[in-house]
PDB file of N, CA, C and O in Angstrom:
ATOM      1  N   MET A   1       0.856  -1.178   0.000  1.00  0.00           N
ATOM      2  CA  MET A   1       0.000   0.000   0.000  1.00  0.00           C
ATOM      3  C   MET A   1       0.898   1.235   0.000  1.00  0.00           C
ATOM      4  O   MET A   1       1.856   1.321   0.768  1.00  0.00           O
ATOM      5  N   THR A   2       0.579   2.171  -0.857  1.00  0.00           N
ATOM      6  CA  THR A   2       1.324   3.429  -0.917  1.00  0.00           C
ATOM      7  C   THR A   2       0.617   4.484  -0.069  1.00  0.00           C
ATOM      8  O   THR A   2      -0.490   4.267   0.423  1.00  0.00           O
ATOM      9  N   LYS A   3       1.273   5.617   0.090  1.00  0.00           N
ATOM     10  CA  LYS A   3       0.673   6.705   0.856  1.00  0.00           C
ATOM     11  C   LYS A   3      -0.629   7.150   0.186  1.00  0.00           C
ATOM     12  O   LYS A   3      -1.613   7.434   0.869  1.00  0.00           O
ATOM     13  N   GLN A   4      -0.635   7.211  -1.138  1.00  0.00           N
ATOM     14  CA  GLN A   4      -1.845   7.620  -1.853  1.00  0.00           C
ATOM     15  C   GLN A   4      -2.973   6.613  -1.660  1.00  0.00           C
ATOM     16  O   GLN A   4      -4.135   7.000  -1.536  1.00  0.00           O
ATOM     17  N   ASP A   5      -2.638   5.323  -1.635  1.00  0.00           N
ATOM     18  CA  ASP A   5      -3.649   4.291  -1.368  1.00  0.00           C
ATOM     19  C   ASP A   5      -4.234   4.481   0.029  1.00  0.00           C
ATOM     20  O   ASP A   5      -5.441   4.342   0.231  1.00  0.00           O
ATOM     21  N   LEU A   6      -3.372   4.797   0.985  1.00  0.00           N
ATOM     22  CA  LEU A   6      -3.815   5.034   2.360  1.00  0.00           C
ATOM     23  C   LEU A   6      -4.766   6.225   2.411  1.00  0.00           C
ATOM     24  O   LEU A   6      -5.818   6.157   3.047  1.00  0.00           O
ATOM     25  N   VAL A   7      -4.399   7.308   1.746  1.00  0.00           N
ATOM     26  CA  VAL A   7      -5.241   8.513   1.708  1.00  0.00           C
ATOM     27  C   VAL A   7      -6.599   8.178   1.094  1.00  0.00           C
ATOM     28  O   VAL A   7      -7.634   8.591   1.618  1.00  0.00           O
ATOM     29  N   THR A   8      -6.604   7.443   0.001  1.00  0.00           N
ATOM     30  CA  THR A   8      -7.854   7.064  -0.661  1.00  0.00           C
ATOM     31  C   THR A   8      -8.732   6.220   0.258  1.00  0.00           C
ATOM     32  O   THR A   8      -9.937   6.450   0.358  1.00  0.00           O
ATOM     33  N   GLU A   9      -8.126   5.245   0.927  1.00  0.00           N
ATOM     34  CA  GLU A   9      -8.869   4.361   1.829  1.00  0.00           C
ATOM     35  C   GLU A   9      -9.471   5.140   3.004  1.00  0.00           C
ATOM     36  O   GLU A   9     -10.633   4.938   3.354  1.00  0.00           O
ATOM     37  N   ILE A  10      -8.687   6.021   3.605  1.00  0.00           N
ATOM     38  CA  ILE A  10      -9.193   6.826   4.729  1.00  0.00           C
ATOM     39  C   ILE A  10     -10.299   7.751   4.247  1.00  0.00           C
ATOM     40  O   ILE A  10     -11.304   7.923   4.936  1.00  0.00           O
ATOM     41  N   SER A  11     -10.128   8.343   3.079  1.00  0.00           N
ATOM     42  CA  SER A  11     -11.140   9.240   2.526  1.00  0.00           C
ATOM     43  C   SER A  11     -12.461   8.506   2.308  1.00  0.00           C
ATOM     44  O   SER A  11     -13.529   9.047   2.595  1.00  0.00           O
ATOM     45  N   LYS A  12     -12.387   7.271   1.800  1.00  0.00           N
ATOM     46  CA  LYS A  12     -13.607   6.477   1.592  1.00  0.00           C
ATOM     47  C   LYS A  12     -14.300   6.170   2.915  1.00  0.00           C
ATOM     48  O   LYS A  12     -15.520   6.284   3.027  1.00  0.00           O
ATOM     49  N   LYS A  13     -13.506   5.777   3.924  1.00  0.00           N
ATOM     50  CA  LYS A  13     -14.090   5.355   5.209  1.00  0.00           C
ATOM     51  C   LYS A  13     -14.642   6.522   6.020  1.00  0.00           C
ATOM     52  O   LYS A  13     -15.561   6.333   6.816  1.00  0.00           O
ATOM     53  N   THR A  14     -14.097   7.727   5.833  1.00  0.00           N
ATOM     54  CA  THR A  14     -14.503   8.866   6.652  1.00  0.00           C
ATOM     55  C   THR A  14     -15.321   9.909   5.903  1.00  0.00           C
ATOM     56  O   THR A  14     -15.865  10.825   6.520  1.00  0.00           O
ATOM     57  N   SER A  15     -15.416   9.784   4.588  1.00  0.00           N
ATOM     58  CA  SER A  15     -16.111  10.771   3.742  1.00  0.00           C
ATOM     59  C   SER A  15     -15.477  12.160   3.837  1.00  0.00           C
ATOM     60  O   SER A  15     -16.144  13.168   3.603  1.00  0.00           O
ATOM     61  N   VAL A  16     -14.213  12.209   4.173  1.00  0.00           N
ATOM     62  CA  VAL A  16     -13.457  13.463   4.209  1.00  0.00           C
ATOM     63  C   VAL A  16     -12.741  13.581   2.871  1.00  0.00           C
ATOM     64  O   VAL A  16     -12.219  12.585   2.369  1.00  0.00           O
ATOM     65  N   PRO A  17     -12.704  14.776   2.279  1.00  0.00           N
ATOM     66  CA  PRO A  17     -12.045  14.940   0.982  1.00  0.00           C
ATOM     67  C   PRO A  17     -10.579  14.488   1.021  1.00  0.00           C
ATOM     68  O   PRO A  17      -9.885  14.648   2.026  1.00  0.00           O
ATOM     69  N   LYS A  18     -10.136  13.923  -0.102  1.00  0.00           N
ATOM     70  CA  LYS A  18      -8.770  13.386  -0.190  1.00  0.00           C
ATOM     71  C   LYS A  18      -7.710  14.429   0.158  1.00  0.00           C
ATOM     72  O   LYS A  18      -6.710  14.110   0.801  1.00  0.00           O
ATOM     73  N   GLU A  19      -7.925  15.665  -0.263  1.00  0.00           N
ATOM     74  CA  GLU A  19      -6.935  16.715  -0.001  1.00  0.00           C
ATOM     75  C   GLU A  19      -6.736  16.928   1.503  1.00  0.00           C
ATOM     76  O   GLU A  19      -5.606  17.070   1.971  1.00  0.00           O
ATOM     77  N   GLN A  20      -7.829  16.948   2.248  1.00  0.00           N
ATOM     78  CA  GLN A  20      -7.733  17.110   3.705  1.00  0.00           C
ATOM     79  C   GLN A  20      -7.048  15.902   4.345  1.00  0.00           C
ATOM     80  O   GLN A  20      -6.206  16.053   5.230  1.00  0.00           O
ATOM     81  N   VAL A  21      -7.413  14.715   3.892  1.00  0.00           N
ATOM     82  CA  VAL A  21      -6.805  13.500   4.421  1.00  0.00           C
ATOM     83  C   VAL A  21      -5.312  13.496   4.118  1.00  0.00           C
ATOM     84  O   VAL A  21      -4.500  13.146   4.975  1.00  0.00           O
ATOM     85  N   SER A  22      -4.950  13.888   2.893  1.00  0.00           N
ATOM     86  CA  SER A  22      -3.543  13.935   2.503  1.00  0.00           C
ATOM     87  C   SER A  22      -2.765  14.903   3.392  1.00  0.00           C
ATOM     88  O   SER A  22      -1.663  14.587   3.840  1.00  0.00           O
ATOM     89  N   ASN A  23      -3.329  16.068   3.646  1.00  0.00           N
ATOM     90  CA  ASN A  23      -2.670  17.046   4.523  1.00  0.00           C
ATOM     91  C   ASN A  23      -2.505  16.499   5.937  1.00  0.00           C
ATOM     92  O   ASN A  23      -1.476  16.712   6.579  1.00  0.00           O
ATOM     93  N   THR A  24      -3.521  15.796   6.412  1.00  0.00           N
ATOM     94  CA  THR A  24      -3.467  15.209   7.752  1.00  0.00           C
ATOM     95  C   THR A  24      -2.403  14.119   7.833  1.00  0.00           C
ATOM     96  O   THR A  24      -1.633  14.072   8.792  1.00  0.00           O
ATOM     97  N   VAL A  25      -2.358  13.242   6.831  1.00  0.00           N
ATOM     98  CA  VAL A  25      -1.361  12.171   6.809  1.00  0.00           C
ATOM     99  C   VAL A  25       0.046  12.761   6.746  1.00  0.00           C
ATOM    100  O   VAL A  25       0.944  12.295   7.448  1.00  0.00           O
ATOM    101  N   GLU A  26       0.245  13.782   5.912  1.00  0.00           N
ATOM    102  CA  GLU A  26       1.552  14.442   5.815  1.00  0.00           C
ATOM    103  C   GLU A  26       1.952  15.051   7.156  1.00  0.00           C
ATOM    104  O   GLU A  26       3.099  14.917   7.583  1.00  0.00           O
ATOM    105  N   ALA A  27       1.004  15.722   7.825  1.00  0.00           N
ATOM    106  CA  ALA A  27       1.288  16.334   9.130  1.00  0.00           C
ATOM    107  C   ALA A  27       1.605  15.261  10.165  1.00  0.00           C
ATOM    108  O   ALA A  27       2.506  15.432  10.986  1.00  0.00           O
ATOM    109  N   PHE A  28       0.864  14.154  10.126  1.00  0.00           N
ATOM    110  CA  PHE A  28       1.085  13.036  11.043  1.00  0.00           C
ATOM    111  C   PHE A  28       2.508  12.493  10.891  1.00  0.00           C
ATOM    112  O   PHE A  28       3.216  12.292  11.878  1.00  0.00           O
ATOM    113  N   MET A  29       2.912  12.261   9.649  1.00  0.00           N
ATOM    114  CA  MET A  29       4.246  11.720   9.408  1.00  0.00           C
ATOM    115  C   MET A  29       5.330  12.726   9.809  1.00  0.00           C
ATOM    116  O   MET A  29       6.381  12.331  10.314  1.00  0.00           O
ATOM    117  N   GLU A  30       5.089  13.993   9.593  1.00  0.00           N
ATOM    118  CA  GLU A  30       6.069  15.021   9.960  1.00  0.00           C
ATOM    119  C   GLU A  30       6.240  15.079  11.477  1.00  0.00           C
ATOM    120  O   GLU A  30       7.359  15.215  11.971  1.00  0.00           O
ATOM    121  N   VAL A  31       5.135  14.977  12.216  1.00  0.00           N
ATOM    122  CA  VAL A  31       5.207  14.984  13.685  1.00  0.00           C
ATOM    123  C   VAL A  31       5.986  13.765  14.173  1.00  0.00           C
ATOM    124  O   VAL A  31       6.806  13.884  15.083  1.00  0.00           O
ATOM    125  N   ILE A  32       5.742  12.603  13.585  1.00  0.00           N
ATOM    126  CA  ILE A  32       6.465  11.391  13.981  1.00  0.00           C
ATOM    127  C   ILE A  32       7.960  11.562  13.716  1.00  0.00           C
ATOM    128  O   ILE A  32       8.783  11.276  14.586  1.00  0.00           O
ATOM    129  N   LYS A  33       8.314  12.027  12.514  1.00  0.00           N
ATOM    130  CA  LYS A  33       9.731  12.198  12.175  1.00  0.00           C
ATOM    131  C   LYS A  33      10.406  13.216  13.087  1.00  0.00           C
ATOM    132  O   LYS A  33      11.517  12.986  13.565  1.00  0.00           O
ATOM    133  N   THR A  34       9.743  14.329  13.326  1.00  0.00           N
ATOM    134  CA  THR A  34      10.316  15.373  14.179  1.00  0.00           C
ATOM    135  C   THR A  34      10.488  14.877  15.611  1.00  0.00           C
ATOM    136  O   THR A  34      11.520  15.115  16.238  1.00  0.00           O
ATOM    137  N   SER A  35       9.477  14.191  16.120  1.00  0.00           N
ATOM    138  CA  SER A  35       9.557  13.674  17.493  1.00  0.00           C
ATOM    139  C   SER A  35      10.700  12.674  17.632  1.00  0.00           C
ATOM    140  O   SER A  35      11.461  12.725  18.598  1.00  0.00           O
ATOM    141  N   MET A  36      10.815  11.775  16.673  1.00  0.00           N
ATOM    142  CA  MET A  36      11.872  10.765  16.749  1.00  0.00           C
ATOM    143  C   MET A  36      13.251  11.395  16.549  1.00  0.00           C
ATOM    144  O   MET A  36      14.233  10.936  17.133  1.00  0.00           O
ATOM    145  N   ALA A  37      13.328  12.433  15.734  1.00  0.00           N
ATOM    146  CA  ALA A  37      14.599  13.145  15.556  1.00  0.00           C
ATOM    147  C   ALA A  37      15.012  13.843  16.849  1.00  0.00           C
ATOM    148  O   ALA A  37      16.193  14.116  17.068  1.00  0.00           O
ATOM    149  N   ASN A  38      14.023  14.130  17.706  1.00  0.00           N
ATOM    150  CA  ASN A  38      14.296  14.728  19.019  1.00  0.00           C
ATOM    151  C   ASN A  38      14.378  13.670  20.117  1.00  0.00           C
ATOM    152  O   ASN A  38      14.254  13.981  21.301  1.00  0.00           O
ATOM    153  N   ASN A  39      14.590  12.411  19.710  1.00  0.00           N
ATOM    154  CA  ASN A  39      14.780  11.289  20.634  1.00  0.00           C
ATOM    155  C   ASN A  39      13.561  11.032  21.521  1.00  0.00           C
ATOM    156  O   ASN A  39      13.702  10.690  22.695  1.00  0.00           O
ATOM    157  N   GLN A  40      12.373  11.196  20.957  1.00  0.00           N
ATOM    158  CA  GLN A  40      11.134  10.929  21.691  1.00  0.00           C
ATOM    159  C   GLN A  40      10.446   9.710  21.084  1.00  0.00           C
ATOM    160  O   GLN A  40      10.330   9.609  19.863  1.00  0.00           O
ATOM    161  N   ASN A  41       9.995   8.794  21.922  1.00  0.00           N
ATOM    162  CA  ASN A  41       9.229   7.637  21.470  1.00  0.00           C
ATOM    163  C   ASN A  41       7.767   8.032  21.326  1.00  0.00           C
ATOM    164  O   ASN A  41       7.300   8.961  21.984  1.00  0.00           O
ATOM    165  N   ILE A  42       7.045   7.319  20.460  1.00  0.00           N
ATOM    166  CA  ILE A  42       5.628   7.591  20.232  1.00  0.00           C
ATOM    167  C   ILE A  42       4.865   6.306  20.487  1.00  0.00           C
ATOM    168  O   ILE A  42       5.191   5.261  19.922  1.00  0.00           O
ATOM    169  N   TYR A  43       3.845   6.379  21.341  1.00  0.00           N
ATOM    170  CA  TYR A  43       3.097   5.208  21.751  1.00  0.00           C
ATOM    171  C   TYR A  43       1.648   5.310  21.271  1.00  0.00           C
ATOM    172  O   TYR A  43       0.963   6.289  21.566  1.00  0.00           O
ATOM    173  N   PHE A  44       1.181   4.294  20.527  1.00  0.00           N
ATOM    174  CA  PHE A  44      -0.208   4.216  20.084  1.00  0.00           C
ATOM    175  C   PHE A  44      -0.800   2.937  20.647  1.00  0.00           C
ATOM    176  O   PHE A  44      -0.478   1.844  20.181  1.00  0.00           O
ATOM    177  N   ARG A  45      -1.669   3.066  21.654  1.00  0.00           N
ATOM    178  CA  ARG A  45      -2.304   1.883  22.237  1.00  0.00           C
ATOM    179  C   ARG A  45      -3.114   1.157  21.172  1.00  0.00           C
ATOM    180  O   ARG A  45      -3.847   1.780  20.403  1.00  0.00           O
ATOM    181  N   GLY A  46      -2.976  -0.157  21.134  1.00  0.00           N
ATOM    182  CA  GLY A  46      -3.690  -0.956  20.164  1.00  0.00           C
ATOM    183  C   GLY A  46      -3.040  -0.984  18.789  1.00  0.00           C
ATOM    184  O   GLY A  46      -3.568  -1.613  17.872  1.00  0.00           O
ATOM    185  N   PHE A  47      -1.906  -0.315  18.632  1.00  0.00           N
ATOM    186  CA  PHE A  47      -1.209  -0.308  17.349  1.00  0.00           C
ATOM    187  C   PHE A  47       0.256  -0.668  17.520  1.00  0.00           C
ATOM    188  O   PHE A  47       0.705  -1.695  17.012  1.00  0.00           O
ATOM    189  N   GLY A  48       1.007   0.166  18.231  1.00  0.00           N
ATOM    190  CA  GLY A  48       2.419  -0.124  18.436  1.00  0.00           C
ATOM    191  C   GLY A  48       3.187   1.093  18.901  1.00  0.00           C
ATOM    192  O   GLY A  48       2.608   2.129  19.227  1.00  0.00           O
ATOM    193  N   THR A  49       4.506   0.950  18.925  1.00  0.00           N
ATOM    194  CA  THR A  49       5.386   1.994  19.420  1.00  0.00           C
ATOM    195  C   THR A  49       6.482   2.295  18.403  1.00  0.00           C
ATOM    196  O   THR A  49       7.154   1.396  17.899  1.00  0.00           O
ATOM    197  N   PHE A  50       6.640   3.566  18.122  1.00  0.00           N
ATOM    198  CA  PHE A  50       7.774   4.023  17.333  1.00  0.00           C
ATOM    199  C   PHE A  50       8.845   4.401  18.351  1.00  0.00           C
ATOM    200  O   PHE A  50       8.653   5.319  19.149  1.00  0.00           O
ATOM    201  N   GLU A  51       9.967   3.695  18.323  1.00  0.00           N
ATOM    202  CA  GLU A  51      11.020   3.918  19.313  1.00  0.00           C
ATOM    203  C   GLU A  51      12.315   4.362  18.660  1.00  0.00           C
ATOM    204  O   GLU A  51      12.608   4.023  17.514  1.00  0.00           O
ATOM    205  N   VAL A  52      13.084   5.132  19.423  1.00  0.00           N
ATOM    206  CA  VAL A  52      14.437   5.476  19.024  1.00  0.00           C
ATOM    207  C   VAL A  52      15.346   4.575  19.854  1.00  0.00           C
ATOM    208  O   VAL A  52      15.362   4.662  21.082  1.00  0.00           O
ATOM    209  N   LYS A  53      16.102   3.709  19.176  1.00  0.00           N
ATOM    210  CA  LYS A  53      16.972   2.772  19.885  1.00  0.00           C
ATOM    211  C   LYS A  53      18.430   3.135  19.668  1.00  0.00           C
ATOM    212  O   LYS A  53      18.827   3.596  18.598  1.00  0.00           O
ATOM    213  N   LYS A  54      19.217   2.913  20.716  1.00  0.00           N
ATOM    214  CA  LYS A  54      20.642   3.171  20.640  1.00  0.00           C
ATOM    215  C   LYS A  54      21.363   1.906  20.204  1.00  0.00           C
ATOM    216  O   LYS A  54      21.189   0.847  20.808  1.00  0.00           O
ATOM    217  N   ARG A  55      22.157   2.010  19.174  1.00  0.00           N
ATOM    218  CA  ARG A  55      22.975   0.902  18.695  1.00  0.00           C
ATOM    219  C   ARG A  55      24.400   1.136  19.175  1.00  0.00           C
ATOM    220  O   ARG A  55      24.949   2.228  19.025  1.00  0.00           O
ATOM    221  N   ALA A  56      24.980   0.112  19.744  1.00  0.00           N
ATOM    222  CA  ALA A  56      26.327   0.213  20.294  1.00  0.00           C
ATOM    223  C   ALA A  56      27.371   0.295  19.183  1.00  0.00           C
ATOM    224  O   ALA A  56      27.125  -0.105  18.045  1.00  0.00           O
ATOM    225  N   LYS A  57      28.529   0.817  19.536  1.00  0.00           N
ATOM    226  CA  LYS A  57      29.665   0.854  18.618  1.00  0.00           C
ATOM    227  C   LYS A  57      30.061  -0.588  18.302  1.00  0.00           C
ATOM    228  O   LYS A  57      30.065  -1.445  19.185  1.00  0.00           O
ATOM    229  N   LYS A  58      30.396  -0.851  17.023  1.00  0.00           N
ATOM    230  CA  LYS A  58      30.815  -2.202  16.679  1.00  0.00           C
ATOM    231  C   LYS A  58      31.818  -2.171  15.534  1.00  0.00           C
ATOM    232  O   LYS A  58      31.943  -1.182  14.812  1.00  0.00           O
ATOM    233  N   THR A  59      32.516  -3.265  15.394  1.00  0.00           N
ATOM    234  CA  THR A  59      33.477  -3.415  14.316  1.00  0.00           C
ATOM    235  C   THR A  59      32.859  -4.330  13.262  1.00  0.00           C
ATOM    236  O   THR A  59      32.392  -5.426  13.573  1.00  0.00           O
ATOM    237  N   ALA A  60      32.864  -3.868  12.013  1.00  0.00           N
ATOM    238  CA  ALA A  60      32.311  -4.646  10.908  1.00  0.00           C
ATOM    239  C   ALA A  60      33.415  -4.908   9.889  1.00  0.00           C
ATOM    240  O   ALA A  60      34.476  -4.285   9.930  1.00  0.00           O
ATOM    241  N   ARG A  61      33.149  -5.830   8.985  1.00  0.00           N
ATOM    242  CA  ARG A  61      34.146  -6.142   7.961  1.00  0.00           C
ATOM    243  C   ARG A  61      33.610  -5.793   6.582  1.00  0.00           C
ATOM    244  O   ARG A  61      32.455  -6.063   6.252  1.00  0.00           O
ATOM    245  N   ASN A  62      34.482  -5.187   5.786  1.00  0.00           N
ATOM    246  CA  ASN A  62      34.190  -4.961   4.383  1.00  0.00           C
ATOM    247  C   ASN A  62      34.801  -6.154   3.649  1.00  0.00           C
ATOM    248  O   ASN A  62      36.009  -6.192   3.416  1.00  0.00           O
ATOM    249  N   ILE A  63      33.985  -7.099   3.296  1.00  0.00           N
ATOM    250  CA  ILE A  63      34.475  -8.356   2.725  1.00  0.00           C
ATOM    251  C   ILE A  63      35.175  -8.138   1.388  1.00  0.00           C
ATOM    252  O   ILE A  63      36.195  -8.770   1.114  1.00  0.00           O
ATOM    253  N   SER A  64      34.643  -7.260   0.564  1.00  0.00           N
ATOM    254  CA  SER A  64      35.236  -7.062  -0.760  1.00  0.00           C
ATOM    255  C   SER A  64      36.641  -6.461  -0.689  1.00  0.00           C
ATOM    256  O   SER A  64      37.486  -6.768  -1.530  1.00  0.00           O
ATOM    257  N   LYS A  65      36.897  -5.612   0.304  1.00  0.00           N
ATOM    258  CA  LYS A  65      38.220  -5.000   0.442  1.00  0.00           C
ATOM    259  C   LYS A  65      39.081  -5.702   1.491  1.00  0.00           C
ATOM    260  O   LYS A  65      40.289  -5.474   1.555  1.00  0.00           O
ATOM    261  N   GLY A  66      38.471  -6.544   2.302  1.00  0.00           N
ATOM    262  CA  GLY A  66      39.209  -7.248   3.348  1.00  0.00           C
ATOM    263  C   GLY A  66      39.649  -6.345   4.484  1.00  0.00           C
ATOM    264  O   GLY A  66      40.662  -6.609   5.132  1.00  0.00           O
ATOM    265  N   THR A  67      38.901  -5.286   4.731  1.00  0.00           N
ATOM    266  CA  THR A  67      39.255  -4.354   5.797  1.00  0.00           C
ATOM    267  C   THR A  67      38.191  -4.356   6.882  1.00  0.00           C
ATOM    268  O   THR A  67      37.084  -4.856   6.679  1.00  0.00           O
ATOM    269  N   THR A  68      38.532  -3.796   8.032  1.00  0.00           N
ATOM    270  CA  THR A  68      37.560  -3.643   9.110  1.00  0.00           C
ATOM    271  C   THR A  68      37.149  -2.182   9.179  1.00  0.00           C
ATOM    272  O   THR A  68      37.932  -1.276   8.894  1.00  0.00           O
ATOM    273  N   VAL A  69      35.914  -1.986   9.561  1.00  0.00           N
ATOM    274  CA  VAL A  69      35.359  -0.646   9.668  1.00  0.00           C
ATOM    275  C   VAL A  69      34.713  -0.528  11.041  1.00  0.00           C
ATOM    276  O   VAL A  69      34.005  -1.437  11.475  1.00  0.00           O
ATOM    277  N   VAL A  70      34.953   0.585  11.725  1.00  0.00           N
ATOM    278  CA  VAL A  70      34.316   0.823  13.019  1.00  0.00           C
ATOM    279  C   VAL A  70      33.042   1.617  12.769  1.00  0.00           C
ATOM    280  O   VAL A  70      33.074   2.716  12.215  1.00  0.00           O
ATOM    281  N   ILE A  71      31.920   1.040  13.189  1.00  0.00           N
ATOM    282  CA  ILE A  71      30.639   1.730  13.089  1.00  0.00           C
ATOM    283  C   ILE A  71      30.376   2.359  14.458  1.00  0.00           C
ATOM    284  O   ILE A  71      30.226   1.648  15.451  1.00  0.00           O
ATOM    285  N   PRO A  72      30.318   3.689  14.509  1.00  0.00           N
ATOM    286  CA  PRO A  72      30.156   4.357  15.806  1.00  0.00           C
ATOM    287  C   PRO A  72      28.772   4.116  16.411  1.00  0.00           C
ATOM    288  O   PRO A  72      27.841   3.704  15.719  1.00  0.00           O
ATOM    289  N   GLU A  73      28.658   4.376  17.692  1.00  0.00           N
ATOM    290  CA  GLU A  73      27.375   4.312  18.386  1.00  0.00           C
ATOM    291  C   GLU A  73      26.417   5.284  17.695  1.00  0.00           C
ATOM    292  O   GLU A  73      26.797   6.402  17.348  1.00  0.00           O
ATOM    293  N   HIS A  74      25.172   4.844  17.500  1.00  0.00           N
ATOM    294  CA  HIS A  74      24.211   5.710  16.827  1.00  0.00           C
ATOM    295  C   HIS A  74      22.785   5.346  17.239  1.00  0.00           C
ATOM    296  O   HIS A  74      22.535   4.286  17.812  1.00  0.00           O
ATOM    297  N   LEU A  75      21.862   6.252  16.931  1.00  0.00           N
ATOM    298  CA  LEU A  75      20.441   6.032  17.196  1.00  0.00           C
ATOM    299  C   LEU A  75      19.768   5.618  15.904  1.00  0.00           C
ATOM    300  O   LEU A  75      20.146   6.070  14.823  1.00  0.00           O
ATOM    301  N   THR A  76      18.769   4.756  16.018  1.00  0.00           N
ATOM    302  CA  THR A  76      18.034   4.313  14.835  1.00  0.00           C
ATOM    303  C   THR A  76      16.540   4.210  15.165  1.00  0.00           C
ATOM    304  O   THR A  76      16.179   3.792  16.265  1.00  0.00           O
ATOM    305  N   PRO A  77      15.669   4.589  14.218  1.00  0.00           N
ATOM    306  CA  PRO A  77      14.228   4.479  14.479  1.00  0.00           C
ATOM    307  C   PRO A  77      13.751   3.034  14.281  1.00  0.00           C
ATOM    308  O   PRO A  77      14.199   2.342  13.366  1.00  0.00           O
ATOM    309  N   THR A  78      12.847   2.595  15.144  1.00  0.00           N
ATOM    310  CA  THR A  78      12.280   1.249  15.031  1.00  0.00           C
ATOM    311  C   THR A  78      10.777   1.317  15.294  1.00  0.00           C
ATOM    312  O   THR A  78      10.272   2.299  15.839  1.00  0.00           O
ATOM    313  N   PHE A  79      10.079   0.262  14.899  1.00  0.00           N
ATOM    314  CA  PHE A  79       8.655   0.143  15.190  1.00  0.00           C
ATOM    315  C   PHE A  79       8.413  -1.198  15.842  1.00  0.00           C
ATOM    316  O   PHE A  79       8.864  -2.229  15.342  1.00  0.00           O
ATOM    317  N   LYS A  80       7.707  -1.190  16.953  1.00  0.00           N
ATOM    318  CA  LYS A  80       7.376  -2.419  17.656  1.00  0.00           C
ATOM    319  C   LYS A  80       5.846  -2.511  17.724  1.00  0.00           C
ATOM    320  O   LYS A  80       5.211  -1.743  18.447  1.00  0.00           O
ATOM    321  N   PRO A  81       5.250  -3.455  16.967  1.00  0.00           N
ATOM    322  CA  PRO A  81       3.789  -3.575  16.980  1.00  0.00           C
ATOM    323  C   PRO A  81       3.291  -4.140  18.312  1.00  0.00           C
ATOM    324  O   PRO A  81       4.007  -4.874  18.993  1.00  0.00           O
ATOM    325  N   CYS A  82       2.054  -3.788  18.671  1.00  0.00           N
ATOM    326  CA  CYS A  82       1.466  -4.328  19.897  1.00  0.00           C
ATOM    327  C   CYS A  82       1.100  -5.794  19.655  1.00  0.00           C
ATOM    328  O   CYS A  82       1.066  -6.248  18.512  1.00  0.00           O
ATOM    329  N   ASP A  83       0.830  -6.519  20.717  1.00  0.00           N
ATOM    330  CA  ASP A  83       0.527  -7.947  20.616  1.00  0.00           C
ATOM    331  C   ASP A  83      -0.698  -8.216  19.738  1.00  0.00           C
ATOM    332  O   ASP A  83      -0.708  -9.160  18.949  1.00  0.00           O
ATOM    333  N   GLU A  84      -1.723  -7.383  19.882  1.00  0.00           N
ATOM    334  CA  GLU A  84      -2.951  -7.554  19.091  1.00  0.00           C
ATOM    335  C   GLU A  84      -2.634  -7.431  17.594  1.00  0.00           C
ATOM    336  O   GLU A  84      -3.134  -8.212  16.784  1.00  0.00           O
ATOM    337  N   PHE A  85      -1.813  -6.458  17.237  1.00  0.00           N
ATOM    338  CA  PHE A  85      -1.400  -6.240  15.849  1.00  0.00           C
ATOM    339  C   PHE A  85      -0.607  -7.448  15.347  1.00  0.00           C
ATOM    340  O   PHE A  85      -0.859  -7.942  14.248  1.00  0.00           O
ATOM    341  N   LYS A  86       0.347  -7.923  16.146  1.00  0.00           N
ATOM    342  CA  LYS A  86       1.150  -9.089  15.760  1.00  0.00           C
ATOM    343  C   LYS A  86       0.270 -10.309  15.537  1.00  0.00           C
ATOM    344  O   LYS A  86       0.470 -11.057  14.580  1.00  0.00           O
ATOM    345  N   ASP A  87      -0.711 -10.513  16.427  1.00  0.00           N
ATOM    346  CA  ASP A  87      -1.604 -11.655  16.304  1.00  0.00           C
ATOM    347  C   ASP A  87      -2.445 -11.575  15.030  1.00  0.00           C
ATOM    348  O   ASP A  87      -2.692 -12.599  14.392  1.00  0.00           O
ATOM    349  N   MET A  88      -2.890 -10.366  14.648  1.00  0.00           N
ATOM    350  CA  MET A  88      -3.650 -10.189  13.412  1.00  0.00           C
ATOM    351  C   MET A  88      -2.818 -10.612  12.206  1.00  0.00           C
ATOM    352  O   MET A  88      -3.313 -11.294  11.309  1.00  0.00           O
ATOM    353  N   VAL A  89      -1.557 -10.204  12.193  1.00  0.00           N
ATOM    354  CA  VAL A  89      -0.684 -10.523  11.072  1.00  0.00           C
ATOM    355  C   VAL A  89      -0.357 -12.008  11.056  1.00  0.00           C
ATOM    356  O   VAL A  89      -0.249 -12.607   9.986  1.00  0.00           O
ATOM    357  N   LYS A  90      -0.201 -12.604  12.224  1.00  0.00           N
ATOM    358  CA  LYS A  90       0.133 -14.034  12.299  1.00  0.00           C
ATOM    359  C   LYS A  90      -0.982 -14.915  11.736  1.00  0.00           C
ATOM    360  O   LYS A  90      -0.712 -16.013  11.249  1.00  0.00           O
ATOM    361  N   THR A  91      -2.223 -14.449  11.796  1.00  0.00           N
ATOM    362  CA  THR A  91      -3.341 -15.275  11.339  1.00  0.00           C
ATOM    363  C   THR A  91      -3.521 -15.254   9.825  1.00  0.00           C
ATOM    364  O   THR A  91      -4.329 -16.014   9.289  1.00  0.00           O
ATOM    365  N   ILE A  92      -2.781 -14.395   9.129  1.00  0.00           N
ATOM    366  CA  ILE A  92      -2.876 -14.331   7.665  1.00  0.00           C
ATOM    367  C   ILE A  92      -2.247 -15.580   7.072  1.00  0.00           C
ATOM    368  O   ILE A  92      -1.157 -15.987   7.474  1.00  0.00           O
ATOM    369  N   LYS A  93      -2.932 -16.182   6.122  1.00  0.00           N
ATOM    370  CA  LYS A  93      -2.405 -17.388   5.480  1.00  0.00           C
ATOM    371  C   LYS A  93      -1.334 -16.997   4.471  1.00  0.00           C
ATOM    372  O   LYS A  93      -1.524 -16.076   3.677  1.00  0.00           O
ATOM    373  N   VAL A  94      -0.207 -17.705   4.508  1.00  0.00           N
ATOM    374  CA  VAL A  94       0.896 -17.459   3.590  1.00  0.00           C
ATOM    375  C   VAL A  94       0.572 -18.118   2.267  1.00  0.00           C
ATOM    376  O   VAL A  94       0.145 -19.272   2.225  1.00  0.00           O
ATOM    377  N   LYS A  95       0.775 -17.379   1.181  1.00  0.00           N
ATOM    378  CA  LYS A  95       0.472 -17.928  -0.157  1.00  0.00           C
ATOM    379  C   LYS A  95       1.636 -18.707  -0.697  1.00  0.00           C
ATOM    380  O   LYS A  95       1.562 -19.239  -1.804  1.00  0.00           O
TER     381      LYS A  95
END
């Protein structure tokens, strides 16, 4: 599903014009990005958590060059779905 598909689906379910829904979705995503860039987690009950996780410093290998590279400690955005969400996805039959 693309962002436009999401906007269309929400517009159908709410009878709100696509332009308004699109603006709302854009604002929603901007708030999430800004909050996470400021090291803030976002919690949605019944959906999941957008978390900023700290990754430790580590040494990696560049196999093609045969060298080692030090990857510094850094923050990375993650999403952790709630149990109800995970259970919904688990019940889908694999094709």
